[in-house]
C-alpha positions in Angstrom: -23.0 10.7 53.1 -21.7 13.8 53.5 -23.7 17.0 53.6 -22.5 20.4 51.7 -20.6 23.4 54.4 -23.9 25.0 56.2 -22.2 28.6 55.5 -22.6 27.7 52.0 -26.3 25.9 52.0 -28.1 28.3 54.1 -27.1 30.9 51.3 -29.2 29.8 48.7 -32.5 28.3 50.4 -34.9 30.4 49.6 -35.9 33.7 51.2 -38.6 32.5 52.6 -36.8 29.9 54.9 -36.2 33.0 56.5 -32.9 31.5 58.0 -31.0 33.8 60.2 -27.3 32.6 61.3 -25.0 31.7 58.2 -24.3 29.0 59.5 -27.7 27.6 59.6 -29.8 27.6 63.7 -29.1 24.4 66.0 -33.2 24.0 65.8 -35.7 24.8 63.9 -39.6 25.1 64.0 -42.5 23.6 61.2 -43.9 26.9 58.6 -46.2 26.8 56.3 -47.8 22.9 57.1 -52.2 23.2 56.9 -53.0 22.8 60.4 -54.7 19.7 59.0 -52.1 18.0 57.8 -48.1 17.0 59.1 -44.3 17.6 57.8 -43.5 13.9 57.7 -39.9 13.1 57.9 -38.2 10.6 55.1 -35.4 7.4 54.6 -34.2 10.1 52.5 -33.8 13.8 51.1 -36.8 12.6 48.9 -40.3 12.9 49.0 -40.6 9.2 47.5 -38.2 7.7 50.5 -40.1 5.6 53.3 -41.4 8.0 56.2 -40.0 7.3 59.2 -42.0 9.7 60.9 -43.6 12.4 61.5 -44.2 16.1 62.6 -47.2 18.1 63.8 -48.2 21.0 61.5 -47.1 23.8 64.8 -43.8 21.6 65.7 -41.1 23.1 66.8 -37.2 22.8 68.3 -36.4 20.3 65.5 -32.7 19.5 66.2 -30.4 20.4 63.1 -28.5 17.5 62.1 -27.2 19.0 58.4 -28.8 20.9 55.5 -28.1 20.1 51.4 -29.0 20.4 48.1 -30.3 16.9 46.7 -31.4 16.0 42.7 -33.2 13.0 42.7 -32.4 11.9 46.8 -29.2 12.3 46.2 -27.1 14.7 48.2 -25.0 17.5 45.2 -21.4 18.2 45.7 -20.2 21.8 47.2 -19.4 22.3 43.6 -22.9 22.1 42.3 -25.6 23.5 44.8 -27.4 25.6 43.5 -30.1 23.8 41.9 -31.4 22.7 44.8 -34.2 21.8 46.2 -32.8 21.4 49.8 -33.1 19.4 52.3 -32.4 19.5 56.4 -31.4 16.1 58.5 -33.3 16.6 61.2 -34.4 15.0 64.9 -37.7 15.5 66.2 -38.0 13.3 69.9 -36.6 10.1 69.7 -36.8 10.1 65.4 -34.7 11.5 63.2 -35.1 12.1 59.1 -35.2 14.0 56.5 -37.4 17.0 55.8 -38.0 19.5 52.9 -36.3 22.8 53.8 -39.2 24.8 52.9 -41.8 24.0 55.5 -38.4 25.1 57.5 -37.8 28.1 59.7 -35.3 29.5 62.6 -36.6 28.3 65.9 -38.3 30.7 67.3 -38.2 29.5 71.4 -35.2 29.0 73.4 -33.7 25.6 73.1 -34.2 23.2 75.0 -32.0 22.3 78.1 -28.5 20.1 77.2 -28.0 16.5 78.2 -25.5 15.3 79.3 -26.2 11.9 77.4 -26.7 10.6 73.9 -30.0 11.0 72.9 -31.5 7.5 71.9 -31.8 6.5 68.1 -33.8 3.4 66.9 -34.4 1.9 64.0 -36.8 3.2 60.9 -39.0 1.2 62.2 -39.4 1.1 65.4 -39.1 5.0 66.1 -42.3 6.1 63.8 -44.1 3.8 65.7 -42.5 5.6 68.7 -43.4 9.2 66.9 -47.0 8.0 66.2 -48.1 8.6 69.7 -45.2 11.2 70.8 -45.6 13.0 67.7 -47.9 16.2 69.8 -44.9 16.4 72.4 -43.5 19.6 71.6 -40.8 18.1 74.1 -39.4 14.9 75.0 -37.2 13.5 77.0 -36.6 9.3 77.5 -35.7 8.7 80.8 -34.0 4.9 81.5 -36.9 1.5 81.4 -38.3 3.9 78.0 -37.5 0.9 75.5 -35.3 -3.0 75.8 -33.8 -4.8 73.0 -33.0 -7.9 74.7 -35.4 -10.3 74.3 -36.8 -12.8 71.1 -40.4 -13.0 71.4 -41.4 -14.6 68.5 -38.7 -16.9 68.3 -36.9 -15.9 64.8 -33.6 -14.8 66.1 -34.4 -11.6 66.2 -34.1 -9.3 69.3 -37.5 -7.3 70.0 -38.8 -3.9 71.2 -40.8 -2.9 74.3 -41.5 0.3 74.2 -43.0 1.5 78.3 -44.7 4.8 78.1 -44.8 5.5 81.5 -40.8 5.8 81.5 -41.2 9.3 78.9 -41.7 13.0 79.9 -43.8 14.7 77.5 -43.7 18.4 77.3 -43.0 18.6 81.4 -45.2 15.1 82.2 -43.9 12.1 83.2 -48.2 11.0 83.1 -49.4 11.6 80.1 -49.4 8.5 78.6 -50.8 6.9 81.7 -53.8 7.4 83.7 -56.2 5.0 86.6 -55.1 1.8 84.1 -51.7 2.3 84.3 -49.6 3.4 81.4 -49.6 2.3 77.5 -47.2 0.1 76.3 -45.5 -1.2 73.3 -44.4 -4.4 71.2 -42.7 -4.5 68.0 -42.4 -7.7 66.7 -39.2 -8.4 64.2 -40.5 -9.0 61.0 -37.3 -9.5 59.0 -34.7 -7.3 57.3 -34.3 -5.0 60.5 -38.0 -3.9 60.5 -40.1 -4.4 63.4 -43.9 -4.4 63.3 -46.3 -3.6 66.3 -48.1 -6.5 67.6 -49.3 -5.1 70.8 -50.2 -1.7 71.6 -52.6 -1.1 74.9 -52.6 0.2 78.5 -51.6 -1.8 81.6 -51.2 -1.3 85.0 -47.3 -4.0 85.3 -46.6 -6.6 83.1 -43.4 -8.5 82.7 -42.1 -11.2 80.6 -41.2 -15.0 81.7 -40.3 -18.7 79.8 -42.7 -21.1 78.7 -42.3 -23.6 76.9 -38.8 -22.6 75.3 -40.5 -19.4 74.4 -41.3 -15.7 76.0 -45.1 -15.0 77.2 -46.0 -11.9 78.1 -48.0 -12.0 81.3 -50.7 -8.1 81.7 -51.8 -6.8 84.3 -55.0 -4.4 83.6 -57.7 -2.7 84.4 -60.4 -4.9 86.0 -62.5 -3.2 82.9 -60.9 -5.1 80.7 -62.2 -8.7 81.4 -65.8 -6.9 82.8 -64.7 -6.7 86.0 -65.2 -3.7 88.3 -61.8 -1.5 87.8 -60.8 -2.6 91.7 -59.9 -6.2 90.4 -56.8 -6.6 88.2 -57.2 -8.5 85.0 -54.5 -10.7 84.0 -54.0 -12.1 79.7 -50.7 -13.6 78.7 -49.5 -13.1 75.0 -47.1 -15.6 72.9 -45.9 -13.3 70.4 -44.7 -16.5 68.7 -48.0 -16.4 67.1 -47.0 -13.4 65.2 -44.5 -15.0 62.9 
């Protein structure tokens, strides 16, 4: 999939988009979305494509990965850019997808500090699940241990995803998804064809995976109130994801 020249694209995008530079900005802010709505990111550059993420109506600093004129979800060749409409591929937190350019404007703030490493990239269904929790973060920084994909928890032959929100920074805070009961843990189980579905999401104080009878069991420790005990006590639980097949 080849994106058209940005200098050509931005010369014909509607004036309302107000892009300031000929080659296009490095980052966008969201504009023109109602306060009670969100901007959806799509798998392909068309409103009928699957949703892979969402951005708040006032979302900022969406990284520009390239814009193009499209028709029926297909990128038009350089010689046929005028008809539009225009869509831009953007990255917001861990999510990358296509957004209609009519809802994007050149970012007004300072770009985030660059990192020596590449931002993580996830399958669309995993990115959408992560974004459901992190969409409210203006800035998002994943730390080592945020995700792992090395265990087959339901025995279908495909590794599943574990997302530990105790290992991210949201708007500079390392405890946005943590509290006295622990931190948010999310487990996504394979449902085939490169798709994963959330099967567990809750606040935990600690967790581990243990083999048992040829399968892996999630063992968690929660706040005592989860077992109707005093908060100072622990509430242990075991979860068998092979039942989710």
